[in-house]
ZALOKOL-465811 format. One record per residue (C-alpha): residue number from 1; x, y, z. Coordinates in Angstrom, 2 decimals, padded with zeros to 5 digits. Example, Ala and Ser with C-alpha at 12.3 -4.5 7.8 and 13.67 -1.06 7.14 Angstrom:
n = 1; east = 012.30; north = -004.50; up = 007.80
n = 2; east = 013.67; north = -001.06; up = 007.14
This chain:
n = 1; east = 090.35; north = 058.78; up = -053.37
n = 2; east = 091.48; north = 061.12; up = -055.78
n = 3; east = 087.87; north = 061.36; up = -056.92
n = 4; east = 086.19; north = 058.91; up = -054.79
n = 5; east = 086.53; north = 057.04; up = -051.65
n = 6; east = 084.93; north = 054.03; up = -053.09
n = 7; east = 087.56; north = 051.45; up = -052.59
n = 8; east = 089.33; north = 049.89; up = -049.64
n = 9; east = 090.50; north = 047.17; up = -052.04
n = 10; east = 092.80; north = 044.18; up = -051.43
n = 11; east = 096.20; north = 045.37; up = -052.35
n = 12; east = 098.11; north = 043.35; up = -054.87
n = 13; east = 100.75; north = 044.16; up = -057.46
n = 14; east = 099.25; north = 043.38; up = -060.89
n = 15; east = 101.02; north = 042.11; up = -064.03
n = 16; east = 100.75; north = 045.57; up = -065.54
n = 17; east = 103.37; north = 046.81; up = -063.10
n = 18; east = 106.11; north = 044.66; up = -064.61
n = 19; east = 106.17; north = 046.74; up = -067.74
n = 20; east = 107.15; north = 049.84; up = -065.81
n = 21; east = 110.43; north = 048.42; up = -064.46
n = 22; east = 112.24; north = 048.66; up = -067.77
n = 23; east = 111.29; north = 052.24; up = -068.37
n = 24; east = 111.42; north = 053.70; up = -064.83
n = 25; east = 113.51; north = 056.74; up = -064.49
n = 26; east = 115.65; north = 057.55; up = -061.48
n = 27; east = 114.00; north = 059.56; up = -058.75
n = 28; east = 114.49; north = 063.29; up = -059.15
n = 29; east = 117.26; north = 064.84; up = -057.18
n = 30; east = 117.15; north = 068.05; up = -055.17
n = 31; east = 117.21; north = 070.39; up = -058.09
n = 32; east = 114.64; north = 068.47; up = -060.17
n = 33; east = 116.04; north = 070.03; up = -063.35
n = 34; east = 117.39; north = 066.98; up = -065.23
n = 35; east = 115.24; north = 064.06; up = -064.03
n = 36; east = 111.71; north = 063.12; up = -064.89
n = 37; east = 109.44; north = 062.74; up = -061.84
n = 38; east = 106.97; north = 059.91; up = -062.45
n = 39; east = 103.61; north = 060.35; up = -060.74
n = 40; east = 100.98; north = 057.64; up = -060.64
n = 41; east = 097.32; north = 058.60; up = -060.85
n = 42; east = 093.97; north = 057.00; up = -061.66
n = 43; east = 092.40; north = 059.28; up = -064.22
n = 44; east = 095.13; north = 060.96; up = -066.20
n = 45; east = 092.59; north = 062.71; up = -068.37
n = 46; east = 091.36; north = 064.87; up = -065.49
n = 47; east = 092.14; north = 068.46; up = -066.27
n = 48; east = 094.39; north = 069.17; up = -063.32
n = 49; east = 097.13; north = 066.88; up = -064.62
n = 50; east = 097.81; north = 068.72; up = -067.85
n = 51; east = 097.84; north = 071.99; up = -065.91
n = 52; east = 100.17; north = 070.45; up = -063.34
n = 53; east = 102.60; north = 069.30; up = -066.04
n = 54; east = 102.71; north = 072.81; up = -067.47
n = 55; east = 103.08; north = 074.51; up = -064.12
n = 56; east = 105.89; north = 072.16; up = -063.07
n = 57; east = 107.67; north = 072.77; up = -066.40
n = 58; east = 107.48; north = 076.47; up = -065.72
n = 59; east = 109.49; north = 075.77; up = -062.57
n = 60; east = 112.03; north = 073.64; up = -064.35
n = 61; east = 110.66; north = 070.31; up = -063.29
n = 62; east = 109.65; north = 067.66; up = -065.82
n = 63; east = 106.92; north = 065.30; up = -064.66
n = 64; east = 105.33; north = 062.31; up = -066.34
n = 65; east = 101.80; north = 061.41; up = -065.29
n = 66; east = 101.44; north = 057.58; up = -065.34
n = 67; east = 097.85; north = 056.47; up = -065.59
n = 68; east = 096.55; north = 053.35; up = -063.86
n = 69; east = 093.24; north = 051.55; up = -064.43
n = 70; east = 092.44; north = 050.92; up = -060.76
n = 71; east = 093.48; north = 051.81; up = -057.20
n = 72; east = 095.36; north = 048.57; up = -056.49
n = 73; east = 098.26; north = 049.43; up = -058.78
n = 74; east = 100.00; north = 052.75; up = -057.85
n = 75; east = 101.11; north = 051.93; up = -054.35
n = 76; east = 103.07; north = 048.73; up = -055.26
n = 77; east = 104.59; north = 050.68; up = -058.23
n = 78; east = 105.71; north = 053.41; up = -055.83
n = 79; east = 107.11; north = 050.93; up = -053.35
n = 80; east = 109.18; north = 049.21; up = -056.10
n = 81; east = 110.56; north = 052.61; up = -057.36
n = 82; east = 108.69; north = 052.46; up = -060.64
n = 83; east = 106.99; north = 055.70; up = -059.58
n = 84; east = 108.40; north = 058.56; up = -057.59
n = 85; east = 105.04; north = 059.75; up = -056.29
n = 86; east = 101.41; north = 058.86; up = -056.54
n = 87; east = 098.26; north = 060.86; up = -055.97
n = 88; east = 094.98; north = 058.95; up = -055.96
n = 89; east = 094.22; north = 057.94; up = -052.36
n = 90; east = 093.27; north = 059.09; up = -048.89
n = 91; east = 095.01; north = 058.31; up = -045.64
n = 92; east = 092.69; north = 055.38; up = -044.73
n = 93; east = 093.52; north = 053.63; up = -048.01
n = 94; east = 097.29; north = 054.26; up = -047.61
n = 95; east = 097.18; north = 052.93; up = -044.01
n = 96; east = 095.49; north = 049.73; up = -045.18
n = 97; east = 098.12; north = 049.26; up = -047.88
n = 98; east = 100.99; north = 049.78; up = -045.49
n = 99; east = 099.61; north = 047.44; up = -042.91
n = 100; east = 098.66; north = 044.76; up = -045.41
n = 101; east = 101.93; north = 044.90; up = -047.35
n = 102; east = 104.37; north = 045.77; up = -044.54
n = 103; east = 105.51; north = 048.81; up = -046.43
n = 104; east = 106.07; north = 052.40; up = -045.32
n = 105; east = 104.80; north = 054.82; up = -047.90
n = 106; east = 104.13; north = 058.25; up = -046.42
n = 107; east = 102.13; north = 061.36; up = -047.30
n = 108; east = 104.17; north = 064.43; up = -048.44
n = 109; east = 101.27; north = 066.75; up = -049.04
n = 110; east = 097.46; north = 067.02; up = -049.19
n = 111; east = 095.31; north = 067.79; up = -052.18
n = 112; east = 091.54; north = 067.74; up = -051.46
n = 113; east = 088.80; north = 066.04; up = -049.65
n = 114; east = 085.67; north = 064.90; up = -051.47
n = 115; east = 082.54; north = 065.06; up = -049.29
n = 116; east = 080.43; north = 061.90; up = -049.24
n = 117; east = 076.68; north = 062.60; up = -049.81
n = 118; east = 073.36; north = 061.13; up = -048.89
n = 119; east = 070.76; north = 061.29; up = -051.83
n = 120; east = 067.05; north = 060.65; up = -052.07
n = 121; east = 064.50; north = 060.74; up = -054.86
n = 122; east = 061.67; north = 060.72; up = -052.31
n = 123; east = 062.65; north = 063.39; up = -049.85
n = 124; east = 064.10; north = 066.89; up = -050.10
n = 125; east = 065.32; north = 066.97; up = -046.52
n = 126; east = 066.73; north = 064.55; up = -043.96
n = 127; east = 064.05; north = 065.82; up = -041.58
n = 128; east = 061.34; north = 064.49; up = -043.91
n = 129; east = 062.56; north = 060.87; up = -043.63
n = 130; east = 060.06; north = 058.94; up = -041.57
n = 131; east = 061.00; north = 056.83; up = -038.54
n = 132; east = 061.68; north = 053.16; up = -039.49
n = 133; east = 062.45; north = 053.74; up = -043.16
n = 134; east = 065.48; north = 052.16; up = -044.76
n = 135; east = 068.73; north = 053.92; up = -045.87
n = 136; east = 071.32; north = 052.19; up = -048.05
n = 137; east = 075.07; north = 052.52; up = -047.60
n = 138; east = 078.04; north = 050.97; up = -049.50
n = 139; east = 079.17; north = 047.59; up = -048.26
n = 140; east = 082.94; north = 048.04; up = -048.50
n = 141; east = 084.64; north = 048.66; up = -045.25
n = 142; east = 086.13; north = 052.05; up = -045.90
n = 143; east = 083.10; north = 053.68; up = -047.39
n = 144; east = 080.65; north = 051.94; up = -045.15
n = 145; east = 082.22; north = 053.38; up = -042.02
n = 146; east = 082.35; north = 056.85; up = -043.49
n = 147; east = 078.72; north = 056.54; up = -044.72
n = 148; east = 077.59; north = 055.63; up = -041.24
n = 149; east = 079.32; north = 058.72; up = -039.82
n = 150; east = 077.37; north = 060.81; up = -042.41
n = 151; east = 074.10; north = 059.22; up = -041.23
n = 152; east = 075.01; north = 059.85; up = -037.59
n = 153; east = 075.84; north = 063.53; up = -038.30
n = 154; east = 072.47; north = 063.81; up = -040.07
n = 155; east = 070.69; north = 062.53; up = -037.00
n = 156; east = 069.41; north = 059.37; up = -038.67
n = 157; east = 071.38; north = 056.80; up = -036.58
n = 158; east = 073.49; north = 056.59; up = -033.41
n = 159; east = 076.64; north = 054.54; up = -033.27
n = 160; east = 077.53; north = 052.75; up = -030.06
n = 161; east = 081.20; north = 053.61; up = -030.27
n = 162; east = 080.49; north = 057.21; up = -031.35
n = 163; east = 081.79; north = 056.31; up = -034.78
n = 164; east = 085.23; north = 055.34; up = -036.10
n = 165; east = 086.79; north = 054.48; up = -039.53
n = 166; east = 085.95; north = 050.84; up = -038.67
n = 167; east = 082.26; north = 051.33; up = -037.80
n = 168; east = 079.91; north = 048.78; up = -039.42
n = 169; east = 076.30; north = 047.87; up = -039.30
n = 170; east = 076.82; north = 046.01; up = -035.96
n = 171; east = 077.79; north = 049.32; up = -034.32
n = 172; east = 074.44; north = 050.90; up = -034.97
n = 173; east = 072.36; north = 051.40; up = -031.79
n = 174; east = 069.04; north = 050.35; up = -033.27
n = 175; east = 066.98; north = 051.51; up = -030.25
n = 176; east = 068.35; north = 055.07; up = -030.54
n = 177; east = 068.35; north = 055.27; up = -034.35
n = 178; east = 065.62; north = 056.77; up = -036.58
n = 179; east = 066.15; north = 054.51; up = -039.62
n = 180; east = 067.22; north = 051.05; up = -040.53
n = 181; east = 070.37; north = 050.65; up = -042.60
n = 182; east = 071.14; north = 048.12; up = -045.37
n = 183; east = 074.50; north = 047.68; up = -047.04
n = 184; east = 074.84; north = 047.21; up = -050.83
n = 185; east = 077.70; north = 047.00; up = -053.28
n = 186; east = 078.71; north = 050.61; up = -053.95
n = 187; east = 077.61; north = 050.69; up = -057.55
n = 188; east = 074.07; north = 049.48; up = -056.56
n = 189; east = 073.35; north = 052.21; up = -054.03
n = 190; east = 072.13; north = 054.61; up = -056.80
n = 191; east = 069.77; north = 052.01; up = -058.29
n = 192; east = 068.33; north = 051.30; up = -054.86
n = 193; east = 066.87; north = 054.80; up = -054.53
n = 194; east = 063.37; north = 053.83; up = -055.71
n = 195; east = 063.24; north = 051.22; up = -052.95
n = 196; east = 064.77; north = 053.08; up = -049.99
n = 197; east = 064.28; north = 056.44; up = -048.34
n = 198; east = 067.82; north = 057.52; up = -049.23
n = 199; east = 071.28; north = 056.21; up = -050.07
n = 200; east = 074.84; north = 057.28; up = -049.43
n = 201; east = 076.41; north = 057.25; up = -052.96
n = 202; east = 080.11; north = 057.43; up = -053.76
n = 203; east = 081.02; north = 060.40; up = -055.95
n = 204; east = 081.96; north = 058.25; up = -058.94
n = 205; east = 078.39; north = 056.96; up = -059.25
n = 206; east = 076.45; north = 060.24; up = -058.62
n = 207; east = 076.39; north = 061.65; up = -062.12
n = 208; east = 076.19; north = 058.20; up = -063.67
n = 209; east = 072.93; north = 057.83; up = -061.84
n = 210; east = 071.52; north = 061.03; up = -063.32
n = 211; east = 071.96; north = 062.90; up = -060.09
n = 212; east = 073.79; north = 066.14; up = -059.38
n = 213; east = 076.11; north = 066.66; up = -056.44
n = 214; east = 073.86; north = 069.50; up = -055.50
n = 215; east = 071.08; north = 066.95; up = -054.86
n = 216; east = 072.70; north = 065.68; up = -051.71
n = 217; east = 070.48; north = 066.10; up = -048.72
n = 218; east = 073.33; north = 065.58; up = -046.26
n = 219; east = 077.16; north = 065.15; up = -046.51
n = 220; east = 080.11; north = 064.97; up = -044.27
n = 221; east = 081.91; north = 068.15; up = -043.19
n = 222; east = 085.45; north = 068.42; up = -044.59
n = 223; east = 086.46; north = 070.63; up = -041.61
n = 224; east = 085.39; north = 068.00; up = -039.13
n = 225; east = 088.49; north = 066.39; up = -037.48
n = 226; east = 086.88; north = 063.04; up = -038.17
n = 227; east = 087.26; north = 063.77; up = -041.87
n = 228; east = 091.10; north = 064.08; up = -041.74
n = 229; east = 091.71; north = 060.38; up = -042.53
n = 230; east = 089.76; north = 060.96; up = -045.85
n = 231; east = 092.01; north = 063.80; up = -047.06
n = 232; east = 093.61; north = 062.82; up = -050.39
n = 233; east = 097.41; north = 062.94; up = -050.55
n = 234; east = 100.61; north = 062.69; up = -052.47
n = 235; east = 102.52; north = 059.70; up = -051.28
n = 236; east = 106.10; north = 058.43; up = -051.70
n = 237; east = 108.59; north = 056.08; up = -050.03
n = 238; east = 109.61; north = 057.08; up = -046.48
n = 239; east = 113.25; north = 057.60; up = -047.50
n = 240; east = 112.11; north = 060.27; up = -049.99
n = 241; east = 109.84; north = 062.14; up = -047.64
n = 242; east = 112.19; north = 065.19; up = -047.59
n = 243; east = 112.94; north = 065.25; up = -051.31
n = 244; east = 112.98; north = 068.98; up = -052.22
n = 245; east = 111.65; north = 068.38; up = -055.71
n = 246; east = 108.69; north = 066.42; up = -054.43
n = 247; east = 107.90; north = 069.01; up = -051.86
n = 248; east = 108.15; north = 071.71; up = -054.50
n = 249; east = 105.66; north = 069.79; up = -056.69
n = 250; east = 103.17; north = 069.58; up = -053.77
n = 251; east = 103.51; north = 073.32; up = -053.34
n = 252; east = 102.88; north = 073.89; up = -057.09
n = 253; east = 099.82; north = 071.66; up = -056.98
n = 254; east = 098.32; north = 073.32; up = -053.97
n = 255; east = 098.91; north = 076.89; up = -055.17
n = 256; east = 098.70; north = 077.00; up = -059.01
n = 257; east = 095.32; north = 078.54; up = -060.00
n = 258; east = 094.96; north = 076.39; up = -063.22
n = 259; east = 095.76; north = 073.17; up = -061.31
n = 260; east = 093.22; north = 074.05; up = -058.65
n = 261; east = 090.61; north = 074.96; up = -061.21
n = 262; east = 091.13; north = 071.62; up = -062.96
n = 263; east = 090.85; north = 069.78; up = -059.64
n = 264; east = 087.50; north = 071.37; up = -058.87
n = 265; east = 086.22; north = 070.80; up = -062.40
n = 266; east = 087.17; north = 067.13; up = -062.34
n = 267; east = 085.21; north = 066.63; up = -059.14
n = 268; east = 082.03; north = 068.20; up = -060.39
n = 269; east = 082.65; north = 071.13; up = -057.99
n = 270; east = 082.61; north = 068.84; up = -054.98
n = 271; east = 086.24; north = 068.79; up = -054.02
n = 272; east = 087.37; north = 071.00; up = -051.13
n = 273; east = 091.11; north = 071.82; up = -051.57
n = 274; east = 093.11; north = 071.49; up = -048.40
n = 275; east = 096.64; north = 072.36; up = -047.31
n = 276; east = 096.91; north = 070.11; up = -044.31
n = 277; east = 100.28; north = 070.29; up = -042.59
n = 278; east = 102.32; north = 067.18; up = -043.37
n = 279; east = 102.88; north = 066.60; up = -039.63
n = 280; east = 099.13; north = 066.26; up = -039.22
n = 281; east = 098.89; north = 063.85; up = -042.17
n = 282; east = 101.66; north = 061.75; up = -040.60
n = 283; east = 100.00; north = 061.75; up = -037.19
n = 284; east = 096.74; north = 060.70; up = -038.75
n = 285; east = 098.41; north = 057.96; up = -040.76
n = 286; east = 100.14; north = 056.57; up = -037.63
n = 287; east = 096.83; north = 056.53; up = -035.80
n = 288; east = 094.91; north = 054.84; up = -038.58
n = 289; east = 097.71; north = 052.31; up = -039.08
n = 290; east = 097.60; north = 051.45; up = -035.38
n = 291; east = 093.80; north = 051.15; up = -035.46
n = 292; east = 094.01; north = 049.03; up = -038.60
n = 293; east = 096.51; north = 046.67; up = -037.02
n = 294; east = 094.36; north = 046.35; up = -033.96
n = 295; east = 091.23; north = 045.72; up = -036.00
n = 296; east = 093.00; north = 042.98; up = -038.07
n = 297; east = 094.22; north = 041.33; up = -034.85
């Protein structure tokens, strides 16, 4: 999500949100010239946001970037109208929020996808990993499923179902897999490297562990259709999906060179910018929501 896919957290409006109600501005109208558009993010200091504010101002649109401390906050704030847009999450996260809360936030544009990597301090290649060794993956549902797809693509495991956004350790066909897999809390996967053959590490923890993104010995392919649910998005309320100002802001974000340079810089050069058609984003959201409802019974 915007920089990491590390959370599929329980969604709950936190007390911090109450403070925004008194200062919330009305949603921008079609011309966007007189109203402030409030956009919620996690990581306001990332360089793309200052560039985005400037690029929007050049087009006569005033935006305010509202910073949040964690991923559980921006969606409820958008639902309540305290934000106009948010940009921090991928489709899987948004689907889980909508299903859990009964809300109907929708994507209005794509930003980037952040490949999830497999790292090792013992091996320089996936092919060097010996049969029967252990590989660590994050234990949260969203990242674990994606990590298992990375391992399958690398030829280290085989999933009975072929792999979905809900795959877990029970889906591994052990008889057909090269390695054993253990699940750890996401922040512990880097520290597990001395004890395992390799670990799938969320982007937020890679550099903190003294690793470089270039050290990944395998990662998922952003062009793979299975990666679409992990595309990061701008989201808003369903009734505002056609707001001309919001759509203009998406266009600015996707096409302004300074914004794009800041996005890539903030990701440690790992982000792959995408301009996925909104119709495809909506189709993916609908499918993931349906799968999420089925999985939750």
